[in-house]
N, C-alpha and C positions, 0 to 999 in steps of 0.2 A: 515186676516191681518198677521198672523204668517207666512203663506206661502209666502206672498208678501215680508216680511222682509228677509226670507231665500233666495229668488231669488235675491233680491237686494244685499245682502251680497255676494252671489256667484258671481254675475256680477262684483262687486267691487273688488273681489279678483283675477279676471282674469288678466294676465299680458298684459300690453298695450305697443305697440311700440311707445314710445314718441320720440325716436331719430332714424333717418335713416341716412345711409351713401351712398352717390352717388360716386361710385368709379371713374367714368370718370372725375370728377372734382378735384380729389386729385392729388397733384403734385408728390407724391411718386409713383403713378400708371402711370402717363403720361410720366415720364422719370426716368430711374434708377438713375440719378444723383440728383434727387429731394430729399432734406433732411429736409423738413419742419417738425417741431415738436411742432408747436404752440398749437394744441389741447391737446397734451400730457402734456405740461407745464401748461395749464389752468385748467385741470381736477382736482377737489379737492378730488376725491375719488379713483384715480388710476384705473378708469374703462376702460381706453383706452390703447390698446396695439398696438405697431407698427408691421406691417407685410411687406412682400416684395412688395406687390402691393397695399399698402394703410394702413388702420388701422382697428381694430376690437373693438367693444364695448361690455363689459361684462354686460348683463342686470341686473344681481343680484347686481352688484357693482354701477351701474349708479344711481345717485340721481336726475336726471332730472333738474339740475340747468341751463343748456343751455350755460355754459361758453365756451364750445368747439365750439358750433355753432356760437357764437358771434365772437370768435377769428379766426375761419377759414376764410382765405381771399377769397376762392372760394366757400364758403358755401357748401362744400362737406358734412358737417354734418348739419342736419336740425331738429329742434324741431317740433313736431306735436301735442302737447297738452299744449298750443295752438300754431298754426302756426303764422308767422309774419303777414300775411294778416288778420287773425282772431283777433289778438291783435289790429291792427290798426283800423279795422272796428268797434270793440267794443268801443275803446277809442274815435274815432271820432264821435260816436253817442252821447256821453255824453258832457256836457258843460265844465267840467274841468277834464282833465286826471290825475288821481292820481293812482299810483301803490304801492302795498304793498306786501312783501314776505309772503309766506304761514305761516311761523313760527310766524310772528308778528300777523297775523290774527287769529291764534290759541289762542293767549293770549287776543287779542282785536277784537272779531268778528264784522264785519261791512260790509255793502254793498255800502259804500261810497268810496271805493277804488277798483280798479281792482286787483284781486289776481293773482299772478304769483309765481311759485315755488321759484325762486330766481331772484333778479334784474339783475343778470349776463346774463339772457336771453334777455335783452333789448339792442339792438344795436343802433348805431348812426342814422340809417335810421328811426327807430321808434320814437326815442326821438325828433329828429329835425323836422320830419314831423309834429308831434303834436305841437311843440313849434313854428313852422312857421305859424300856423293858425292865421289869424287876429282876434282881439277881436271883439265880436259882437257889432255892432254900430260904429265901428271905421271908419274913413274917408279913404276909400280905394284909392281915387284919390290923397290924400296927400302923402301917403306912399304905395309903391307897396308891400313891405314886412314888415308889422308891427312887427312881432315877439312878439305878445302881449299875447300869451297863456302860462301861467305858467304850467310847468310839474313838479309835486312833487312826489318824491320817498321816501318811508318809509321802513325801514328795522329793524329787530331785532338786538340784540347784536351779531355782526359777530364773536367776539372772542369766544363766547360760542356756536356757531352754527357749525354743522358738515360740512356745506358748506362755512365756514369762509374763506377758501383759495380762493374762487371765488371773494372775495372782490377786489383783484388786477385787475380783469377784469372789475368790475364795475367802479373803479376809473379811469382806462385807457379810458373807453368809455366816461365818463363824461369829462375828460380832453380834449379828442378829440372833443367833442361837443362844448366846450367853445372856442376851438381854431378855429374851422370851422365857428362858429357863435357866436361871443362874446356877442351879444345882446340877445341870447336865455336865457329864464328864466327857467332853469332846476336846481332843488335843490335836495339834498339827506339829509334825516334826520333820526336819530335813534329814534324809538318809534312812537306812533301814537298820534297826537294832540287831545285834548278833543273835538274840534268841529267836528271831523270825527268819534268819537266813538258813539255807539248806546246804548240806555237805555235798561233795562231788558225787558220792554214791547215791544219795537221795535224789539228786538232780537227774542222774542217768535213768533211774527207775521211773521218775516222774515223766521224763521226756518220752519214754517208750509208751507209757500209758496215754499221754496226751496225743501222741501221733496216731495210735490206734483209734482213739475217740474221734479225732479229726477226720480220719478216713471214713469211719462209719457215718458220721454226721454229714459229710459231703455227699456221699453216695445216696444216703437217705433223702437229703434235700433234693438232689437231682431226680430221684425216682418219684418223690412226692410232688414237687413243684415244676419240674422240667416240662412234662407234657402239657400241663395247663398253660404255662408261659408260652410255649410254642404255639398252641392253638390260639391263644390271644393274639400273638403277633400275626399269625396267618389271617385271622379274622379282620384285624385292623388293616392289613395290606390289601384285602379284597374290598372292604366296604369304606375304607378311608378312616382316618383317625377319629375316634368317637369323641364327641363334645360332651364335656361334663356340665351338668346344670350349674348355673350361676349361684353362688352362695347367697343366702338371705342376709342382708345387711343388718337386720335387727333381731336375728335369732339369739336366744339365750343359751348359756351353757353353765354347767356346775363347776365352780372353782375347786377342783379336787385337792389342790395343794392346801388351800385354806381350810377346807373341811377336814382333811386329815389332821392338820395341826390343832384344829378345834377339839378333836377327840384326845389328842396327846396332852393338851394344856387345860383340860376341863376342870382340874382341881386348883388351878392357880387364879389369883384374883388381882394381880398388880397391873399398873398402867405401863404401857410400852410405847416406844417410838419406832416400832418395826416397820420395815418397808413393805410388808406384805398386806397391811390393811391401811385404811385411810379414815381420818376424822372429817366428817362433813359439816360445813356451816353454810347456811343460806341466808343472804341478806334479804329479808322480807320486803324491804322498801324498793329494792332493785328488781326483784323477781317479777316477771310478767305472767307466770303460770302457763308458759307455752308448752311444758311437758316434754321438750326435746330431750332433756337429760334422762327421763325414764325410758325413752325409746332407744337411745344409743347405749345405755348401760348394758354391758355384755353379760352380766350374771343375774340381773333382776334385783340387785341391791337397792335400787331406786324404783319405786312403784307409785303410780297415781292412785289416789283414793277419793271417793265421793261418799259422804256419810251424813245423812239428814241435812242436806243443803250445804254442808261444809265440804271443802275440797282442798287438796294439797298433795304433799309427797311424803311417802313413808320411806325410811332409810333403815336397812338391815346391815349393821356393821360386819356381821360374820360372813356375809356374802361379798363384801367389798374386796377388790384386788388392788386398790390404790393405782389403777391405771390412769386416773384423772381425766378420762374422756368427758365426764360430765362437766368438769371445770373448763376444758378446752372448747366444748361445744356451746357453752352458755354465752349468748351474745351480749346480754346486759351485764355480764361479769358479776352475777349474783352468787355464784358458788365458789367456795374456797375449800380445798382439800389439804390436810396436813398429814404427815406420816404418823402412824401409830393407832392404838386402840386400847380400850380397857378389856383385859382378858375376861372379866366378869360378863361383859356384853356378849362375848363369843360363847361362853358356856351356857348362858341363859337365853341365847338367840334374841337379844333385846331388839326392840323396834322403836325408832325415833320418828315422831310425826311432826311435820312442818305444815301448819295450816296457812294457806295462801289465799289472797283475794281472788275473785273470779277473773278469768282472762279479760284483757282489756277490750272494751267495746269498740265497734267500728266508728269512724268519724261521723257518720250520718245518724248514729244512734241518738234517740231522744234524751238519753241519760247524759250525753256529753254537754259540758258547760264551758264557758269561756275560760275559766281558770284552768280546767284540765287541758284545754287546747294549748295553753301557753306554757304549761309545765309538765304535768305527768305524761300526757299523750306523746309528747316529743321524745321522752325517755323510753317509751314503750315501742317506738317504731323499730321494726326488724331491720338491721343494716343490710340484709341480703334482699328481702322481698319488698322492702319499703312499705310494709303493711302493718297494721296494728294487731 
């Protein structure tokens, strides 16, 4: 038994990669004009540092609160202990989804709540997916979206918590949830109610069960992953550290958070100012039709089109993550993004078309006249390449 405890303590002390960074999703990597700093502002422990091609996370300073992952519009930062899918799977398996932060459960241990390091790790997709579940036994034919499942969140005293600065992220997510779905029953409470607390006898039984499960999981992990990790380390030591291929600056990805919420909110039709989507406006007089915005858009919400001689940009609101990279990368400042969307556009996958004039001609073109040279062409000069 003593050897078993020593092994378990050793495994517990090993550093775990609870947070990962996917460079190709970060707006600061996709274009040099991207200046998003949302993760930096959300981090309560100053563990995130800005870099030329993205951000870096200091593992020794990171407290695993998940505020940066929740705030990042493109989900370039992701939590892995647990992941979003793991949280949802566990919560959906139970009758009533209750979440409590780790510091509260240290004071009031119980298995009647799902433990999460900090409630800032819960985003709108998780909370509204759980809240949108119909109540067992409800008449589904009467209401297509009953929104009858209460989601209760319990936290310790944030003012005394080292993660207290993450409270602003929690409040922002809850406000967003209530605006997107006013009928959703999502509540936040400080402390743990007595009905969710466990007696001393229940705790003793639960601790024995948890200890046995922890031992089995630890040895299973070592047996399953240990040899592979060891072989990987040996291979790297012999051949040198393997270089990973450079990420594609213009690759596209599916905005899973927005697509999940689109399914949850499909029967709602009101207008919102949610942070999760953006309203696009293009000044047709300023736009040079350079198509840079369509290239840097990480989700394909912006696409160039050519139709019977007409050309321009198509905008799909349901794919927009409100990262504002199109606005940041637009040199003539023709693009403006505002928070929010119409939920009807999400449900119907609406497409907005902006018909633009052809790209500006070169100065030597026969179509160039003196009036253009003195006015329009000067406005069309790219400030970086100094070309039309």
